C-alpha positions in Angstrom: 103.0 116.2 104.3 101.1 116.1 107.5 104.2 116.4 109.7 105.6 119.5 107.9 102.3 121.2 108.0 101.7 120.7 111.7 105.3 120.4 113.0 104.7 116.9 114.5 108.2 116.1 115.7 107.8 113.7 118.6 105.5 111.6 120.7 104.3 114.6 122.8 103.3 116.5 119.6 101.4 113.5 118.2 99.6 112.8 121.5 98.7 116.4 122.1 97.2 116.8 118.6 95.5 113.4 118.7 93.3 114.7 121.5 91.4 116.5 118.7 89.6 113.2 117.5 87.4 115.1 115.0 90.5 116.4 113.2 92.8 113.4 113.8 90.7 110.2 114.0 92.3 106.9 114.9 93.4 104.5 112.2 90.2 102.5 113.1 88.1 105.6 112.5 89.8 106.2 109.2 89.2 102.6 108.2 85.6 102.9 109.1 85.1 106.1 107.1 87.4 105.4 104.1 88.0 101.6 104.0 91.1 99.5 104.8 92.6 99.9 101.3 92.9 103.7 101.6 94.3 103.6 105.2 96.8 100.9 104.2 97.8 103.0 101.2 98.5 105.9 103.5 100.7 103.7 105.7 102.4 102.2 102.6 103.2 105.8 101.5 105.3 106.1 104.6 107.0 102.7 104.0 107.8 103.7 100.4 109.2 107.0 101.6 111.4 105.2 104.1 112.6 102.8 101.4 113.5 105.9 99.2 115.1 108.1 101.9 116.9 105.4 103.9 118.2 102.9 101.4 119.2 99.5 102.6 121.1 96.7 100.9 118.0 94.4 100.5 114.9 96.7 100.3 111.4 95.2 100.9 109.3 94.2 97.9 106.0 96.0 97.0 104.2 92.9 98.3 106.0 93.0 101.7 105.2 96.8 102.0 101.5 95.9 101.5 101.6 93.2 104.1 103.4 95.5 106.6 100.9 98.3 106.0 98.0 95.9 106.6 99.6 94.5 109.8 100.3 98.0 111.2 96.6 98.9 110.6 95.5 95.6 112.2 97.7 95.8 115.3 97.9 99.6 115.9 94.4 100.7 114.9 94.2 103.0 117.9 97.0 105.2 116.7 96.4 108.2 114.4 98.3 109.1 111.2 100.2 111.5 113.5 101.6 108.5 115.4 102.5 106.7 112.1 104.2 109.9 111.0 106.3 110.2 114.2 107.2 106.5 114.1 108.6 106.7 110.7 110.3 110.0 111.4 112.1 108.4 114.4 113.2 105.5 112.1 114.7 107.9 109.6 116.5 109.7 112.5 118.0 106.4 113.8 115.9 106.3 117.0 115.4 102.6 116.6 118.9 101.8 115.4 120.7 101.8 112.1 119.1 100.2 109.0 121.9 98.5 107.1 120.8 95.3 105.4 117.1 95.3 105.4 113.8 95.9 107.2 110.9 93.5 107.4 107.6 92.9 109.2 109.0 91.9 112.6 111.4 94.9 112.6 108.6 97.4 111.6 106.3 96.0 114.2 109.0 96.4 116.8 109.3 100.1 115.9 105.6 100.5 116.3 105.4 98.6 119.6 108.2 100.8 121.0 106.4 103.9 119.9 103.1 102.7 121.3 104.7 101.8 124.7 106.2 105.3 124.9 102.9 106.9 123.8 101.0 105.0 126.5 103.6 105.9 129.2 103.4 109.5 128.2 99.6 109.5 128.2 99.6 107.9 131.7 102.1 110.4 133.0 100.1 113.3 131.6 96.9 111.9 133.1 98.6 111.6 136.5 100.0 115.2 136.2 96.6 116.6 135.2 94.9 114.8 138.1 97.5 116.3 140.5 97.1 119.7 139.0 93.3 119.5 139.3 93.6 118.5 142.9 95.7 121.6 143.6 93.4 123.9 141.6 91.4 126.1 144.0 88.3 125.7 141.7 88.5 121.9 142.2 88.5 122.4 146.0 85.5 124.7 145.8 83.6 122.2 143.5 84.5 119.4 145.9 83.2 121.4 148.9 80.0 122.2 147.1 79.6 118.5 146.3 80.1 117.5 149.9 77.6 120.1 151.1 75.0 118.8 148.6 75.6 115.2 149.8 75.4 116.2 153.4 72.0 118.0 152.8 70.7 114.9 151.0 72.0 112.7 153.9 70.3 114.9 156.5 67.1 115.0 154.5 67.1 111.2 154.2 67.9 110.8 157.9 65.0 113.0 158.9 62.6 111.2 156.5 63.6 107.8 158.0 62.6 108.9 161.5 
Protein backbone atom coordinates (compact mmCIF):
# COMPACT_ATOMS: atom_id res chain seq x y z
CA UNK A 1 0.00 0.00 0.00
CA UNK A 2 0.90 3.65 -0.26
CA UNK A 3 1.75 4.00 3.42
CA UNK A 4 4.18 1.09 3.60
CA UNK A 5 5.91 2.21 0.44
CA UNK A 6 6.49 5.77 1.67
CA UNK A 7 6.45 5.33 5.47
CA UNK A 8 3.57 7.74 5.97
CA UNK A 9 2.99 7.41 9.69
CA UNK A 10 1.57 10.71 10.86
CA UNK A 11 0.13 14.10 9.97
CA UNK A 12 3.60 15.63 9.47
CA UNK A 13 4.60 12.89 7.00
CA UNK A 14 1.37 13.33 5.03
CA UNK A 15 1.62 17.12 5.00
CA UNK A 16 5.28 17.09 3.95
CA UNK A 17 4.70 14.66 1.09
CA UNK A 18 1.48 16.41 0.01
CA UNK A 19 3.56 19.45 -0.91
CA UNK A 20 4.51 17.49 -4.05
CA UNK A 21 1.14 18.10 -5.76
CA UNK A 22 2.23 16.47 -9.01
CA UNK A 23 2.94 13.23 -7.22
CA UNK A 24 0.18 13.49 -4.59
CA UNK A 25 -2.80 15.43 -5.97
CA UNK A 26 -5.75 16.30 -3.77
CA UNK A 27 -8.84 14.11 -3.78
CA UNK A 28 -10.45 16.81 -5.96
CA UNK A 29 -7.59 16.52 -8.45
CA UNK A 30 -7.93 12.75 -8.50
CA UNK A 31 -11.71 13.11 -8.99
CA UNK A 32 -11.10 15.46 -11.93
CA UNK A 33 -8.54 13.13 -13.53
CA UNK A 34 -10.10 9.73 -12.79
CA UNK A 35 -13.74 10.33 -11.83
CA UNK A 36 -15.62 10.14 -8.53
CA UNK A 37 -16.22 6.40 -8.75
CA UNK A 38 -12.52 5.53 -8.78
CA UNK A 39 -11.64 7.92 -5.93
CA UNK A 40 -14.58 6.69 -3.85
CA UNK A 41 -13.41 3.11 -4.51
CA UNK A 42 -9.96 4.02 -3.17
CA UNK A 43 -11.52 5.46 0.00
CA UNK A 44 -13.85 2.45 0.26
CA UNK A 45 -10.76 0.21 0.13
CA UNK A 46 -9.58 1.82 3.38
CA UNK A 47 -13.04 1.42 4.91
CA UNK A 48 -13.14 -2.27 3.95
CA UNK A 49 -9.64 -2.74 5.34
CA UNK A 50 -10.76 -1.13 8.60
CA UNK A 51 -13.80 -3.40 8.72
CA UNK A 52 -11.49 -6.42 8.29
CA UNK A 53 -8.65 -5.39 10.65
CA UNK A 54 -10.69 -3.85 13.46
CA UNK A 55 -13.82 -6.00 13.76
CA UNK A 56 -16.83 -4.48 15.51
CA UNK A 57 -20.02 -6.06 16.80
CA UNK A 58 -22.19 -4.40 14.11
CA UNK A 59 -20.03 -3.82 11.01
CA UNK A 60 -21.20 -1.36 8.35
CA UNK A 61 -22.97 -2.63 5.26
CA UNK A 62 -21.49 -2.37 1.77
CA UNK A 63 -24.06 0.37 1.03
CA UNK A 64 -22.98 2.37 4.08
CA UNK A 65 -19.33 2.04 3.09
CA UNK A 66 -20.20 3.49 -0.34
CA UNK A 67 -22.07 6.40 1.28
CA UNK A 68 -19.20 7.11 3.68
CA UNK A 69 -16.61 7.03 0.85
CA UNK A 70 -18.73 9.48 -1.16
CA UNK A 71 -19.17 11.83 1.81
CA UNK A 72 -15.45 11.79 2.63
CA UNK A 73 -14.67 12.77 -0.96
CA UNK A 74 -17.34 15.48 -0.94
CA UNK A 75 -16.36 17.08 2.37
CA UNK A 76 -12.60 16.52 2.44
CA UNK A 77 -11.75 17.00 -1.25
CA UNK A 78 -8.66 19.05 -0.37
CA UNK A 79 -6.94 16.10 1.37
CA UNK A 80 -4.70 13.69 -0.51
CA UNK A 81 -4.80 9.90 -0.32
CA UNK A 82 -1.89 10.32 2.11
CA UNK A 83 -4.28 12.08 4.49
CA UNK A 84 -6.85 9.34 4.03
CA UNK A 85 -4.15 6.77 4.77
CA UNK A 86 -3.02 8.53 7.95
CA UNK A 87 -6.61 9.02 9.14
CA UNK A 88 -7.38 5.31 8.88
CA UNK A 89 -4.02 4.35 10.36
CA UNK A 90 -4.86 6.50 13.38
CA UNK A 91 -8.29 4.85 13.71
CA UNK A 92 -6.65 1.40 13.70
CA UNK A 93 -4.23 2.51 16.40
CA UNK A 94 -7.04 3.82 18.63
CA UNK A 95 -6.15 7.50 18.22
CA UNK A 96 -9.85 8.42 18.03
CA UNK A 97 -10.94 5.98 20.73
CA UNK A 98 -11.92 2.33 20.79
CA UNK A 99 -14.32 0.85 18.27
CA UNK A 100 -16.57 -1.61 20.07
CA UNK A 101 -20.10 -1.73 18.73
CA UNK A 102 -19.95 -0.11 15.31
CA UNK A 103 -18.84 2.81 13.20
CA UNK A 104 -21.04 4.91 10.97
CA UNK A 105 -21.07 8.05 8.85
CA UNK A 106 -21.07 10.59 11.72
CA UNK A 107 -18.24 8.76 13.49
CA UNK A 108 -16.08 8.53 10.35
CA UNK A 109 -16.69 12.20 9.52
CA UNK A 110 -15.63 13.09 13.08
CA UNK A 111 -12.33 11.22 12.53
CA UNK A 112 -11.69 13.15 9.34
CA UNK A 113 -12.64 16.50 10.90
CA UNK A 114 -10.22 15.84 13.72
CA UNK A 115 -7.45 14.90 11.28
CA UNK A 116 -8.22 17.93 9.09
CA UNK A 117 -8.10 20.35 12.06
CA UNK A 118 -4.77 18.91 13.16
CA UNK A 119 -3.44 19.10 9.60
CA UNK A 120 -4.48 22.75 9.27
CA UNK A 121 -2.96 23.64 12.66
CA UNK A 122 0.30 21.94 11.67
CA UNK A 123 0.37 23.68 8.28
CA UNK A 124 -0.22 27.04 9.96
CA UNK A 125 2.49 26.37 12.52
CA UNK A 126 4.96 25.36 9.80
CA UNK A 127 4.07 28.45 7.79
CA UNK A 128 4.74 30.69 10.80
CA UNK A 129 8.01 28.86 11.52
CA UNK A 130 9.13 29.18 7.89
CA UNK A 131 8.29 32.89 7.90
CA UNK A 132 10.31 33.35 11.09
CA UNK A 133 13.24 31.37 9.65
CA UNK A 134 13.12 33.39 6.42
CA UNK A 135 13.20 36.65 8.35
CA UNK A 136 16.34 35.49 10.19
CA UNK A 137 18.02 34.24 7.02
CA UNK A 138 20.82 36.67 6.05
CA UNK A 139 19.91 36.16 2.39
CA UNK A 140 16.40 37.46 3.19
CA UNK A 141 17.88 40.56 4.80
CA UNK A 142 20.07 41.14 1.75
CA UNK A 143 17.10 40.72 -0.61
CA UNK A 144 15.07 43.12 1.52
CA UNK A 145 17.88 45.73 1.48
CA UNK A 146 18.14 45.43 -2.32
CA UNK A 147 14.36 45.85 -2.61
CA UNK A 148 14.44 48.99 -0.42
CA UNK A 149 17.37 50.42 -2.41
CA UNK A 150 15.45 49.86 -5.66
CA UNK A 151 12.30 51.49 -4.24
CA UNK A 152 14.33 54.43 -2.92
CA UNK A 153 15.87 54.99 -6.40
CA UNK A 154 12.41 54.86 -8.00
CA UNK A 155 11.09 57.29 -5.40
CA UNK A 156 13.98 59.73 -5.95
CA UNK A 157 13.61 59.48 -9.73
CA UNK A 158 9.87 60.12 -9.47
CA UNK A 159 10.43 63.04 -7.07
CA UNK A 160 12.96 64.66 -9.46
CA UNK A 161 10.61 64.19 -12.42
CA UNK A 162 7.76 65.84 -10.48
CA UNK A 163 9.79 69.04 -9.93
